[in-house]
N, C-alpha and C positions, 0 to 999 in steps of 0.2 A: 318762877315755877317751883312748886314744892313736890318732892318725890312721892309722898304718900297720897296725894290727891288722886281721885278717880279720873281716869283718862277716857275721853271719847275720841273718835276719829276726827281729824281736822285736816284740811288740805287747802292751803291758800296759793301755793304754786304747785306743790306736790303734796304728798300725804304728811300731815302734821298731827301731833297729839296736843290736845288742849285740856286743861282741868275743867271738869264739869262745874258749872256755876250754881247748879241747883234750881235755876229758874225754869218755869214751865216752857215747853216748846210751843211756838205758834202753830196754828192749824196749817196742815199741808193742803194747798189748793192746786188745782190742775186747769190748764187752758190748752187748747189745741192751736199750734202754730205751724203753718205749712204741713198740716196733717200729722204732726208729731206732738205727743203729750209732753207739755212742759210743766214741771212741778214748781211751786213758788210759795213764799210767804207774802202776806199782805197785811201789814199791821200799822197802827198809829193813824193820826190824822194831821193834815197840814199840807204844805208843799210836797210834791212827790220826789222822793230820792230813791234811785235804783242802786243797789249794791251788787257789784259784779265780781264773783269769785275768780280764782286763778285756775291754772292747769291741774287736772286731776282732783279738783276740789268740788265743793258742794255748798249749798245754801247754809247748812248748819255751821259752817266755819265762821259765819258772822254772828253767831249767838251771843258772844260776850258783849257786843255793842248794840244789839237790837233794842233791849228794853230802854236804856237811856235815850237813844236816838228817836225812838217812837213817841217820846213825850212831845216832840216838836214837829215831826215829819211823818208823812205816810211813806212807809218803807215797802218797796217792792223788791223781793230778794229771790231771784230765780235760780233753780238748778239749770245752768245753761245746757243747751242740747249736747248730748254725748256724755253728760256727767250727772252725778247724783242719782235721783230717782227719775229724771227725765228720760225720754226715749233716746236711743243711741243708734241712729241710722248709720249704715256703712258708707259714709261720705269720704271724699277727700277734704277734710276739714281745713278751712282757712280762716284768717281773721275776718274776712268779708262775710263768711258764713255767719259768724256771731253778730256782726253789725246788722245783717239782714234779719236775723232772728230777733234781735233786740228791738229793732224798729217795729216789726210785726207784732211782737209781744205787747209793746206799748199801744200800738194801734188797736189791737183786739181788746185791750182793757180801757180803750177810749181816753187815754192819758193825753192831755193837750200840750203839756210841757213838763220837763223833769230835770233834775240834777243827777249827775252820774258820779258814783264813787267806785273806782275799779282798782283791784289789788293784783299786782303782778300781770298775768295774762289778761285779767279783767281790765287793768289799766290800759293795756295796748288796745283792747277792743273799744273802750270808752274814748281813748285818744283818737283812734281812726274814725269813729262815729262823728265826733265833734269836728275833726278836720274835714270830713266829707261835707258836713253842713256848711263849713266855712268856704268850701269850694263850690257851693251852690246846690248840693244834693237836697232833695225833698224828703227829709226825715223829720220825725217828731222833734220839735225844738228843745234844745238843752239850755238851761239857765246857768248852771255852774258845773265845774269839773274838778274832781279830786283824784289825783294820781298817786297811788300808794305803792311804793317800791315797784313801779311799773316796768314791765318788759316793753319791747317795741323799738329800742334803739340798738344799733350795732354794738356788739360787745367785743372787747379786745381779748378777754381771757375765756378759756373753755368753761362751759358750765357742767356740773355733775350730771349723772344719769337721772333724768327726770321721770323715768318710767321704770323704777327699780323692780327687778325680778328675783332678788336675793336679799337675805338679811343684811349682808355687808353693804350692798348698794343702798338699802334703805337707811342704814346707819349713816352712811356718807351724806345722803341727802338731808337727813335731820341735822347733821352737824353743820351743813352749809346754810340751813334755813334759820336755825335758832342761835341766839347769842348765848343763852344759858341752856346747856344740855345736861345739867346735873340730874334731871329726872329720867334721863334716857338709859334705864337699866334694861336687862335682858327681857324681863316680862313686858315692859312697855314696848320694846322693839318688836317682840313677837306679836303683840296686840295690834300695833300699827300695820305690820306686814299682813296680818290676817285680814284686817279691815280693807287694806289696799286691794287685796285679791278679790274680796267680796264686792268691791265697787264695780267691777267689770267695765272699767273705763280705759283699760290698757290699749284697746284698738284706737280710741279717740286720741289719746296722747301720742301714740306712735304715728297716726295719720297726720296729725297737726305738725308735729316736729319734723316729719319727713317730707312735708309738702313743699315742692320747689317754689310755689307762689309766695311762701312766707317772706322770702327775701325782697319781693317787690312791695310788701305791705309794711315795711319798716317806716317809722315816723320821722327819721332824721331830717328828711327834706320836706316834711309836711307841717312842722311845728308852727310856722307862720300862719297856717290856715286855721289854727285853733284860736278863736276870737271871743271866747267867753272867759269870765273870771275863773282862774285856775289856782288851786292849791296843790303843791307837790309835797307829799309827806313821806319821810324815809327813815329807816332805821340806820343809825350811824355805823353800825357794825355789820351791815348786810354783806355777807360773803357771796351770796348768789348773784345779786345785782348791786354792785357797790354804789355808794352814794354819789360817785362821780356822774352816774347816769341821771340821778335826780337833779344834780347841778346843771347838767346839759338840758334837761327838760325845762327847768326854771329859766335858764338863759334864753332858750329858743322860743318860749311862749310869752308874748307881750303881756307885761303886768303880772306875770305869775309870781306867787310867793312860795318860798321853800321853807318847810319846817322839818327839823330832824329830831330824832329821839335817842338819847344816850343809852348805852348798854342794851341795844335793841338790834335784832337781826332783820330778817326779811318780812316779819309779820307783826308790825306795830299794833294792829287790832287785838292781838293775843298777848304780846309781851308788854305792851304799854297801853292797856285798854283805856284807863281813865284819861291819860294825857291825850291819846288819840281822839277819843270821843269829844273832849273839851275843845280841841283844835278844830275838828271837822264841824261840830255843831256851831261854833262861833263863826266859822267861815261861811257855812251854808245859810246861817241866820242873818248875816249882815246884808244891808241893802246897798252898800257901796258898789258901784259899777254893775249892779244887777242887770242882767240882760232880759229884755221883755220882747 
């Protein structure tokens, strides 16, 4: 990340800043799911791949990877309910809320099968979705799963404030998320904090983090139910969810492959875009062990 680049808001687990890449943004589309307006990108052709953002995040956070991935896949990239431009109903948000919305989103779009790529909270959602299919749930079938610095396993160490309401808390979160924070000057910090407040997703984040149901939705005891080809992708220097969690995911999911990125924190799609895209496209495009 270079300091003088223009920054736009990005949030893959919480609010992050990413250098604008200059590419045109895909058209914003809307679909109604359970009566709520869900905004999403739909671009590219080929097998369907759904990109699921993290906590306090939005679909634009995937912009660095969209153009290259859309060369080979049809990408569906939603603002998940409660985030981005999508409606924000006053729910007790749980991981199951997002599993249900994802299935209905795919059903409304008449998708017959898809692969899921989930980052952070999005990885937890994708993992639970696939585990429920493995347990016999009637959901839209998943071909392959990519877990990117995924939440969902019990953590030994406390995590920083994921719903920052001050500049100091926002700085602490950025320093936990990125490996290289040389770009994080006072102007960048003020811009990120301003954009965080404008997102109006503080209720969603607080509701989700404070939901007692969250403890029952962890994936530690459900990994054996994930029965599709799985790639676990992790930043080696992730301070938010250390790579030990990635190793546990890879060990617990039969046949899973772990790939890690050097000098990379919690957000490989941003800090290691080219390497991330190459690894994910190769995995999704391979026919070995493909589930049908």
